[in-house]
N, C-alpha and C positions, 0 to 999 in steps of 0.2 A: 681194726682195736682202738676204741675211744677212751682215754681213762682220763678221770678228773680226780687232783688232789686237793681236799677242800682243809685249808690251813697247811702253807707250806712251810713250816717253821722248821724246828730241830728233826724231827722224824720226818715229816712231809717232805719236807726239802730235799732230803737225800735220795728219797724213793722217786720224786718227781724227775730229781736228774738221771738218776739210771736210767731210768724209762725213757728221758727225753735222748739220750746219749744211745740205746738202743734202738731206737728209730720208732719206738713207739708214738703215736699221736695222743700226748700226755698234755694237759694243763692245767693251772693250777687258780684258787680262789686264795689269794693275798691281801693284805691292805697297809697301810702306812708306808713308813719308810723302806720298809722291807720289800714291798710291793715296785716302789720308786726306783727301789736301787737293782732289781731285777731287770724291769723294764730298759733302765738306763746301761746295765753292764752285763745282762744275764746271770744267774745263777749259777756259784761257784761250791763246789764241793771240796772240802779238805781232809785225807784221811793220812794216816801212816805212812801209804807207798805211793800214793797221787795227789795231785792237784788238778782239778780239770773244771772246765766252766761251759755251760749248755745255754742256748737261746730257749724259752720256753715259753709258750701263751700265759698270759696271766690276768685277772681282772680282778676287783674286788666285788664285781656283781658276776654271779653264774649266769646270769640272763645270756651274757655277751659268750658264753662257751658252748652251750646249746646241748641235747640229749647226749648222754655219755652211755658208754657199753657197761660200766664199773666205775663207782666211786670209791674212794678212801678217804675217811674223815680223819684228821687228824690234830684237829685243835684241842685243847686244855678242855677237860669236864665244864668249867664253870662258863666255858663259852658255847656249851653244846645247845641250849635251848633256843640262841638265837640264829641257831643253824637249820633248825625247822623251818623258820620262816623265809631261808634264801635257797633251799636246796631243789625245791620242787621243778626249776625249768633245767634240772641236770638228770631229772629220771625219765625214764619210760616204765612201761607197767612192770617190767622184769630185770629192771637195772639192780643190781647187787650192790648193797653200802655195807660197807665194815668201817667199823670205828676203833682206831689204833690209838684208846686213850690209856690213861693209868686208873689204876683203882678198880672197883666194884661197876660195871657198865649200866648203865640207866636200862637196858632190858635184861636184866640179868634171870627173873623167873621165868620170859617166856620161852616156852618149849621145855619147861623144867620138868613137867610130870608131878606128880603126887598132890599135896594138899597146898602147896604153895605157887602152882602152876598158874602161871600169868598174872601175879601179885604186883604191882606198881610200884615205883620207888619214887615217890614225888618231890624226894627231897633234890633227886638228880633230872628227874623230867618234870617239872610242874606243870600241871594241866594238861600233862600228856600229848604233849605238844610235838614231842620227837616220837611216841608210839602212833599218833594220828598223820604227822608228816611222813615217815618211813614208812611206816606199815610192818607187820613183823614178817611179811611174804619175802622182802629183801633183805630181811639183816644176815649179816655173816659177822660172828664174832672174830674179833682179832687181837693179837699183842704183836707187841714189837717192842724186842730186848737192846737195840744197839745204845750205847750212852753217847750222847750227842747236843751239841750246844749251836748255838746262832752267834758268833762272837761277835759280828757286825753285820747290817742289812745288806741282805744278798749273798751272806757266807753262811754253809752250813759245815759246822767242823766235826770227825767224830773219828775214832781210832782205827775201826776195822767194822766195815757195813758188813760182812759174810762170817762175824764172828759167832751169830747165833738165829737161827732161822726166824723169820718173821710166823706167827701162829695162827692158820685160820680155822674156821669152824662154825657150822651151822649150830643155832642154839637148841636143835631139839636131836643133835646128833645124827642127823644125815651126812651126807656127802652131796652137799646141794650143788647144782649146777652154776650157781652164783659163784660158791666158794670154789668150785675151778676155775672159771673165767678170771677171779681174782688171783689164784695161783699160777695160772696161766703167765698173765701180764708180771708178775713178779720173776717169775722163771726166764721170761724172754730179754728184764733188764739184767740178769746175771745174778739178783740176789737169789740166797736161800730162801727157802719156803715148805712148810708142810703143812696138810688138813689134818684137823683133828676130828676126833668123833665125841670127845670129851673134853669141849673146849674151856668150859668152868675149871677144871681141875687144872689145866695152864696159866688161867687168869689166876690162881690161887698162888699157884708159885710163883707168879712174879710180884704178886703183892704181897706175899711174906717176903718176900726177898725187899720190895718199896719199905716195909715196916721195919726190918730189920736195923735199917740206920738213917733212912731217912727223917723219922721225928727230931731224931737226934742231932743229925746236921742242920736242920731247922732253929732250933733253939741254940745251938753252939756258933751258926752260919760257919760253918768249917765243910770241908770236904771229907769222905765217909773214913777213911783212913784217920784222920785225926778222932773221930769221935772213939776209936777202937783203940789209942793209947792210954786211955784208963781203964781199968779193970773195973770199979762199978759201973762203968757205961757198957761194957761187954756184957756182965751179965742183967743189966737192962734189955739188951738186945735179945738175951739167950728168953728172955722172959717173955718179953713182947710174941717170938718166934713159938714158944711151948702154947701162948693162949691162943693165937692163929692158927696152931695146929688144930686144938678143940675144936673150933671154931669150925674149921674146913672138915672134920670128921663130922658133928654135928648137923651140916648141911649137906651130908652125904657124898661128900667130894673124896678123891683119894689123891691129891696130890702129894709129890715128893717132897717135904723139907727135910732137909739135912743141916741140921742147925751149926754144927762145928765148920760141915763146911763153907756154908754162909760167912760165919764169924772169921773163918780164913781169908776168904776173899776180901771181905769189908777191911779186914787188916793192912792190906795192900792197895784199895781203892783209892786212885787220887780223885776220881771224877767227884764233882758238885752235881747230886741228883736233882731232876726239873722242878721240883717243888722249892729246892732253895736257889736254883736258877731264878725261878719267878719271884719270890721275896725280895733277893736285892735286887732285882727289877722293878721292884714294886707293880708288879701283876700279879690281879688274885692268884691264891694257889690253891688247888686241887683238894681241899681240907675235907668236902663231902665225900668225894669219890674215895680219896687213902683211907682218911679216917673216922668221919663222922657216919657214914653208911654202915662199914664193915660193925662198928659199934651197934648201930641199929639193928644188924642181922646178928648181934650177939646177946642183944634183950628178945628178939624172935624165936631164939633157938633156947634162951636160959642159959648160955653160955658169960661168964664171967672173964672180964680180958681189963683187970684194975691196972695194969702195967700204961697200956693203949689208951686207955679211960684218962688216966692224968697226963700223958704226954698230950694228946690232944687237946685235953682243955687248956695248958700251957699254951700250944700253938693258938689255939682260937683267942686269947688273952693278946698274946703277942699280935697276932691278926689286926684285932681290933684296935690295938694302939697306934698301930700303924696306918691306920684307917684301909685295911684290905679285906 
């Protein structure tokens, strides 16, 4: 089994390291100082229970790595269009590709059924470059939950990689051979995983959690629990969750959104969400996938989301002011 992790940052890095430790033929596409550190010292994972380092084949050019049996794309949404022009050398006709990204995925309406089936999202996939390069037949939806970070090049830090399973699922609801192959790779690496037939429900469950505090973290530049020390901000979080639940229902999904449980988690969560990590590292934020496209879907379905609309506008102003 040959597996490539395209983008070995906070999520892709720990997946690649666990696969390498399990003896899987895994390679990674990385760049810059992170790639240089991995080549020089290996890829290190730090968790609450252990620290380990693995040697893994790494390149910024996918052509160096060859055709793969499966590919996990873990780059941030703003970088996805550039993936389209690079990923070709990794793909055989039946190579499954999953995208473990935050927010609404670029392929959201593929295999959706009904009036919106096949609808494109040009904000996330301008010019259909991903749709053309990957092809719907290869797609496997994916969600990764662990809160992780890259504290320094070549190092990935997370509390518990087994806290929640990675979710995989074909967009059309089938149990596809590609999803099963990627599931087997994660299981062999000792990482929890499950294959779902309603992948969009699970995507919305994570996105609702992201929306509950992420915008507040960006605007205040503080960890999640700090945003929940102010009663007014807790109520803002509840309103965003209520708006998101209405959108989910309008889209025909059945995600489980327990508002008070999410608020309770947020009150104790010291993590800085990835969108805030990007801001503080002066990287482009996933504003489109997390905020703008959900608002586009709200307009499509006639759902009003005034709280998210205001928060997203403030974040856009902040991003422009910082040149992001």
